[in-house]
Backbone as a chain_set.jsonl record, in Angstrom:
{"seq": "MNADDQVSKIMAEMGRRGGLARSRSLTAKQRRESAIKASKAAAKARMLKAKAKKKHAGEQA", "coords": {"N": [[-55.847, -123.908, -151.636], [-56.109, -124.144, -148.187], [-58.202, -125.551, -145.535], [-58.162, -123.898, -143.276], [-57.585, -121.377, -144.359], [-59.87, -120.931, -145.874], [-61.853, -120.837, -143.873], [-60.976, -118.596, -142.502], [-61.347, -116.572, -144.44], [-64.139, -116.661, -144.737], [-64.989, -115.952, -142.148], [-63.958, -113.374, -142.004], [-65.484, -112.07, -143.921], [-68.0, -112.282, -142.723], [-67.573, -110.669, -140.507], [-67.241, -108.175, -141.752], [-69.824, -107.778, -142.747], [-71.27, -107.656, -140.367], [-70.156, -105.375, -139.206], [-70.967, -103.413, -141.019], [-73.757, -103.536, -140.728], [-73.959, -102.756, -138.081], [-72.943, -100.151, -138.179], [-74.876, -98.909, -139.677], [-77.038, -99.008, -137.968], [-76.379, -97.411, -135.828], [-76.438, -94.077, -134.487], [-75.033, -90.959, -135.658], [-73.787, -89.687, -133.532], [-73.419, -91.818, -131.747], [-71.671, -93.422, -133.24], [-69.476, -91.705, -133.334], [-68.81, -91.512, -130.592], [-68.085, -94.169, -130.12], [-65.877, -94.391, -131.822], [-64.123, -92.568, -130.644], [-63.726, -93.783, -128.163], [-62.451, -96.154, -128.987], [-60.152, -95.062, -130.122], [-58.907, -93.905, -127.881], [-58.399, -96.227, -126.401], [-56.603, -97.525, -128.101], [-54.475, -95.706, -128.083], [-53.719, -95.873, -125.403], [-52.884, -98.538, -125.307], [-50.681, -98.416, -127.031], [-49.031, -96.706, -125.551], [-48.56, -98.225, -123.222], [-47.223, -100.381, -124.351], [-44.942, -99.105, -125.324], [-43.801, -98.229, -122.916], [-43.237, -100.7, -121.714], [-41.39, -101.69, -123.524], [-39.348, -99.797, -123.255], [-38.646, -100.194, -120.577], [-37.747, -102.83, -120.697], [-35.548, -102.52, -122.376], [-33.935, -100.953, -120.774], [-33.242, -102.755, -118.763], [-31.515, -104.475, -120.034], [-29.274, -103.008, -120.491]], "CA": [[-56.221, -123.204, -150.417], [-56.476, -125.131, -147.184], [-59.442, -125.308, -144.804], [-57.985, -122.743, -142.381], [-57.685, -120.164, -145.17], [-61.276, -120.757, -146.232], [-62.56, -120.411, -142.666], [-60.55, -117.224, -142.241], [-62.014, -115.693, -145.405], [-65.57, -116.631, -144.417], [-65.164, -115.19, -140.919], [-63.682, -111.972, -142.317], [-66.67, -111.564, -144.62], [-69.062, -112.144, -141.725], [-67.233, -109.491, -139.721], [-67.545, -106.988, -142.549], [-71.279, -107.62, -142.781], [-71.694, -107.225, -139.036], [-69.738, -103.998, -139.03], [-71.842, -102.571, -141.836], [-75.077, -103.499, -140.09], [-73.828, -101.975, -136.848], [-72.768, -98.734, -138.518], [-76.171, -98.394, -140.161], [-78.0, -98.93, -136.877], [-75.961, -96.406, -134.859], [-76.542, -92.676, -134.88], [-73.726, -90.335, -135.867], [-73.216, -89.435, -132.214], [-72.975, -93.109, -131.203], [-70.473, -93.826, -133.992], [-68.396, -90.823, -132.896], [-68.411, -91.932, -129.251], [-67.415, -95.456, -130.262], [-64.571, -94.145, -132.433], [-63.29, -91.909, -129.636], [-63.373, -94.804, -127.175], [-61.471, -97.037, -129.613], [-58.923, -94.297, -130.282], [-58.277, -93.8, -126.56], [-57.897, -97.55, -126.041], [-55.423, -97.789, -128.926], [-53.394, -94.852, -127.584], [-53.282, -96.444, -124.132], [-52.143, -99.76, -125.612], [-49.376, -98.0, -127.574], [-48.246, -96.154, -124.461], [-48.127, -99.329, -122.364], [-46.236, -101.148, -125.103], [-43.703, -98.321, -125.354], [-43.23, -98.276, -121.572], [-42.683, -102.038, -121.515], [-40.202, -101.791, -124.373], [-38.32, -98.956, -122.648], [-38.228, -100.865, -119.352], [-36.987, -104.007, -121.098], [-34.27, -102.043, -122.914], [-33.145, -100.498, -119.629], [-32.758, -103.917, -118.028], [-30.445, -105.115, -120.783], [-28.12, -102.109, -120.588]], "C": [[-56.68, -124.24, -149.394], [-57.724, -124.689, -146.409], [-59.325, -124.089, -143.895], [-58.12, -121.427, -143.145], [-59.138, -119.885, -145.544], [-62.089, -120.258, -145.039], [-62.237, -118.959, -142.365], [-61.253, -116.241, -143.175], [-63.498, -115.557, -145.101], [-65.818, -115.777, -143.176], [-64.911, -113.694, -141.159], [-64.884, -111.341, -143.013], [-67.826, -111.361, -143.643], [-68.812, -110.905, -140.862], [-67.534, -108.203, -140.455], [-69.043, -106.731, -142.574], [-71.788, -107.107, -141.441], [-71.341, -105.773, -138.78], [-70.604, -103.025, -139.815], [-73.203, -102.426, -141.19], [-75.03, -102.643, -138.837], [-73.714, -100.491, -137.171], [-74.075, -98.12, -139.015], [-77.152, -98.199, -139.014], [-77.639, -97.861, -135.85], [-76.187, -94.996, -135.398], [-75.127, -92.131, -135.066], [-73.035, -90.098, -134.527], [-72.679, -90.729, -131.598], [-71.724, -93.593, -131.913], [-69.269, -93.007, -133.547], [-67.892, -91.245, -131.523], [-67.641, -93.249, -129.294], [-66.008, -95.275, -130.833], [-63.617, -93.487, -131.44], [-62.817, -92.927, -128.607], [-62.294, -95.741, -127.733], [-60.126, -96.337, -129.765], [-58.173, -94.177, -128.961], [-57.682, -95.133, -126.125], [-56.631, -97.884, -126.819], [-54.229, -96.965, -128.438], [-52.842, -95.405, -126.27], [-52.443, -97.7, -124.37], [-50.757, -99.43, -126.164], [-48.464, -97.49, -126.469], [-47.705, -97.277, -123.564], [-47.062, -100.176, -123.052], [-44.895, -100.423, -125.13], [-43.016, -98.336, -123.991], [-42.567, -99.622, -121.313], [-41.393, -102.202, -122.31], [-39.04, -100.997, -123.758], [-37.766, -99.621, -121.382], [-37.341, -102.067, -119.683], [-35.608, -103.608, -121.62], [-33.353, -101.57, -121.785], [-32.558, -101.642, -118.818], [-31.569, -104.564, -118.725], [-29.178, -104.269, -120.84], [-27.113, -102.355, -119.501]], "O": [[-57.517, -125.095, -149.683], [-58.232, -123.587, -146.611], [-60.282, -123.326, -143.757], [-58.704, -120.47, -142.636], [-59.58, -118.736, -145.531], [-62.918, -119.36, -145.181], [-63.123, -118.18, -142.013], [-61.706, -115.185, -142.733], [-64.055, -114.463, -145.195], [-66.748, -114.971, -143.152], [-65.587, -112.849, -140.572], [-65.251, -110.203, -142.718], [-68.55, -110.37, -143.735], [-69.749, -110.179, -140.53], [-68.024, -107.243, -139.86], [-69.482, -105.589, -142.436], [-72.643, -106.222, -141.394], [-72.132, -105.026, -138.203], [-70.932, -101.943, -139.33], [-73.745, -101.323, -141.109], [-75.962, -101.886, -138.563], [-74.329, -99.663, -136.499], [-74.337, -96.939, -138.789], [-78.01, -97.318, -139.079], [-78.499, -97.441, -135.075], [-76.132, -94.758, -136.605], [-74.149, -92.769, -134.677], [-71.825, -90.29, -134.41], [-71.604, -90.732, -130.997], [-70.812, -94.117, -131.274], [-68.17, -93.541, -133.399], [-66.684, -91.33, -131.307], [-66.653, -93.416, -128.579], [-65.062, -95.923, -130.386], [-62.432, -93.819, -131.404], [-61.647, -92.934, -128.224], [-61.339, -96.079, -127.034], [-59.078, -96.949, -129.559], [-56.952, -94.328, -128.918], [-56.594, -95.174, -125.55], [-55.693, -98.459, -126.267], [-53.106, -97.466, -128.386], [-51.63, -95.403, -126.054], [-51.419, -97.903, -123.717], [-49.774, -100.082, -125.812], [-47.273, -97.798, -126.446], [-46.531, -97.272, -123.197], [-46.114, -100.633, -122.413], [-43.842, -101.042, -124.979], [-41.792, -98.442, -123.913], [-41.469, -99.684, -120.761], [-40.423, -102.784, -121.823], [-37.9, -101.461, -123.742], [-36.557, -99.609, -121.149], [-36.319, -102.295, -119.036], [-34.616, -104.281, -121.339], [-32.139, -101.766, -121.841], [-31.477, -101.501, -118.245], [-30.706, -105.143, -118.066], [-28.115, -104.774, -121.203], [-26.086, -101.679, -119.446]]}, "num_chains": 1, "name": "protein.A"}
């Protein structure tokens, strides 16, 4: 295992710990609001990606 793989594993573990601590400190309402916000952002990103893909496909036709 090279150094980059080790760093990646360590950083992933740190992220998991941070996420756990954050979830414990937030109320159920705050977690719900955060999840909704993330879901909306993901949907917007998918939509923009699909539009870009469709536009690119139309240019090649």
